[in-house]
C-alpha positions as CSV (number, residue, x, y, z in Angstrom):
1,Q,24.1,91.5,-7.7
2,V,24.6,89.1,-4.7
3,Q,23.1,90.4,-1.4
4,L,23.9,89.1,2.1
5,V,21.5,89.3,5.0
6,E,22.7,88.5,8.5
7,S,20.5,87.4,11.4
8,G,20.7,85.9,14.9
9,G,22.4,88.7,16.8
10,G,21.2,89.8,20.2
11,L,22.0,90.2,23.9
12,V,23.6,87.3,25.7
13,Q,25.2,86.8,29.1
14,P,28.9,86.0,29.4
15,G,29.5,82.3,28.8
16,G,26.4,82.0,26.6
17,S,26.0,81.0,23.0
18,L,24.5,82.5,19.8
19,R,24.3,81.3,16.3
20,L,24.5,83.8,13.5
21,S,23.2,83.1,10.0
22,C,23.9,84.8,6.7
23,A,21.7,84.2,3.7
24,A,23.0,84.9,0.2
25,S,20.8,85.7,-2.8
26,G,21.5,84.3,-6.2
27,S,22.3,80.8,-7.5
28,R,23.3,77.9,-5.3
29,S,25.9,76.8,-7.8
30,F,27.6,80.2,-7.6
31,F,27.4,80.3,-3.8
32,S,29.0,76.9,-3.5
33,I,32.2,78.1,-5.2
34,T,32.7,81.2,-3.0
35,T,34.7,81.8,0.1
36,M,32.4,83.0,2.9
37,G,33.6,84.8,6.0
38,W,32.6,86.6,9.2
39,Y,34.1,89.8,10.5
40,R,33.3,92.1,13.4
41,Q,33.6,95.7,14.4
42,A,33.5,96.9,17.9
43,P,32.8,100.6,18.7
44,G,35.9,102.7,18.0
45,K,37.8,99.8,16.5
46,Q,38.6,98.6,13.0
47,R,36.7,95.7,11.4
48,E,38.5,92.5,12.2
49,F,38.6,89.0,10.7
50,I,36.8,86.2,12.6
51,A,36.6,83.2,10.3
52,T,36.4,82.1,6.7
53,I,35.2,78.9,5.0
54,T,36.2,78.1,1.5
55,S,34.3,76.3,-1.3
56,S,35.8,73.0,-0.1
57,S,34.8,73.8,3.5
58,S,38.4,74.5,4.6
59,T,38.2,76.8,7.6
60,N,40.4,79.5,9.2
61,Y,39.9,81.3,12.5
62,A,41.3,84.3,14.3
63,D,43.2,83.3,17.4
64,S,40.8,85.2,19.6
65,V,37.9,82.9,18.7
66,K,39.6,79.5,18.1
67,G,37.9,76.8,20.1
68,R,34.9,78.9,20.8
69,F,33.5,79.8,17.4
70,T,32.6,77.5,14.5
71,I,31.9,78.6,10.9
72,S,29.9,76.3,8.6
73,R,27.9,76.5,5.4
74,D,24.9,74.9,3.8
75,N,25.3,75.2,0.0
76,A,21.9,73.8,-0.6
77,K,20.3,76.7,1.2
78,N,22.9,79.5,0.4
79,L,23.5,79.9,4.1
80,V,26.6,80.3,6.2
81,Y,26.6,80.1,10.0
82,L,28.7,81.2,12.9
83,Q,28.2,79.3,16.1
84,M,29.5,81.3,19.0
85,N,30.1,79.6,22.3
86,S,31.6,80.8,25.6
87,L,30.9,84.3,24.7
88,K,32.9,87.1,26.4
89,P,32.1,90.8,26.8
90,E,35.0,91.6,24.4
91,D,33.0,89.7,21.7
92,T,30.5,92.6,21.7
93,A,30.5,94.0,18.2
94,V,28.6,94.3,14.9
95,Y,29.1,91.1,13.0
96,Y,29.3,91.2,9.3
97,C,29.1,88.4,6.7
98,N,31.3,88.5,3.6
99,L,31.3,86.8,0.3
100,N,34.5,86.7,-1.8
101,F,35.0,85.4,-5.3
102,G,37.9,86.8,-7.3
103,R,37.3,90.5,-7.5
104,L,33.8,90.2,-6.1
105,D,33.6,91.2,-2.5
106,V,30.2,91.6,-0.9
107,W,29.2,92.6,2.6
108,G,26.0,92.3,4.6
109,Q,24.5,95.0,6.7
110,G,25.7,93.5,10.0
111,T,24.0,92.2,13.1
112,Q,24.7,93.4,16.6
113,V,26.0,91.0,19.3
114,T,26.1,92.3,22.8
115,V,27.6,90.2,25.6
116,S,26.7,91.6,29.0
117,S,25.3,90.6,32.3
């Protein structure tokens, strides 16, 4: 069973940056053919899509983060990243990593990001 572990969250001031990481267990060959994504959930709100990156490194972003966030992957290390720049208070949420391959849908435990002065 694949497991995902997020890291890199924390407290940052508005306008600041953070880089989240997500480490996936299992084989590198399998990881390389999956679609990886980042989602977030703010208090009292539903989980929302942030970004995905396919096995061919094609990316897709939510309008709310376009131009500020960048998703990337390192297949040699089974890692996916979310570089977050120009952070706003409304970016405050628990950020979750997702792995998708066919019917397989795996979530990490989440990492808290708080944007506040």
